N, C-alpha and C positions, 0 to 999 in steps of 0.2 A: 433576747435576754429578758428574763423575768424580773419583776420588781424585787424579789428576794435577791437575785443575783446582782442587781444594781445597788441594793443596799449593802451587800457584802463588798462589792468593788469600791463603793464610797468609803466604807470603813477601812479598807486596806489603804486607800489613798490618804486618808486622814492620819493613819498610823505612820505612813512613810513620810508625809509632809504635814506636820502639825500646823494648824492655823489658829492664830490668836482669836479668842472669842468663840471658838467652836466647842460645843458641848462634847462632841466625840473626842476632840483633842484633850479636853479637860479630863475625861474619863481615863484616857490612856496615860495622861500625866499622873493621875492619882493612883493608878495601878489596879491590879487584879482584885484586891479586897474591895475597893470602891465599886468596881464593875459587878462583882458578885452581890454586894449589898443592894445595888439597883435591881438586879435580877430577882432577888428575894422580895423587894418592895413591889415590883411589877407583877410577880406571881400572885402576891396577895391581892393586888388590885384586880387581876383577872378573876380570881375566885369571888371577890365581892361583887364585881360586875355581873358575873354569871348567875349569882343568887338574887340580885336585887335591881339590876339596871337594864336598860334597853339593849337590844342586839347591837345597835349602833355604838353604844358606849362599850360594850364587850369587845366588839371588833377593834375599836381604838386601843383598848388595853392589851389585846392580843398583839397588835402591831407594835406597841411600846415594848412588850416582853420580847418579841422577835428581834427588834432592834438591839436590845441589850444583850441578848444571846449571841447575836452576830458579832457585836463588839468583843464579847468574851472569846468567841472562836478566833477572831483575828489576833487578839492578845495572846492566845495559847497556840497559835499557828495551825489551827484546824481549818480545813477547807470545806466548802459546800460539797465538793466531790466525795470527800471521805464520808461525810454524813449520808449522802445519797447511796454510796456503796453499801453501807450498813443497812439502810432502809431496804434496798433491793434484796440483800441476803436474808433479812428478817421476813420479808414478804414471801420468800420461797419456802420458809419453814412450815411444817405441818402444824395445824391448829392456830395459825395466824389468821386474822381477818383478811379475806380476799373478796374481790368484787363478784367472783363467780359463785360464791357460796350463797345459800339461801339465808335470808335474814331470820334471826331468832325471834319467835313470837311467844306470847304468853309468859313474859318474864314475871 
């Protein structure tokens, strides 16, 4: 199980069995609008970190954003498998980035 899968499973568990003092339980209690607000905040923090902070800081902000997106997915009933299915479909489309293609140079 990947760390992303573990994070998703933990979010599912917290949704099913809220725990007092849990930030994830707090987000579910406040509802979708609060979760989406946090996604917006974290997205902004990712942008700022990408522009002016270390890679370590950026990676931390990406992790925070991923966590809040996962909480939203659980709130909306979207599974990792559904997202992965769409990723696979998009990877098969012509003109999508694929590993076997030559990298573009001289941009």
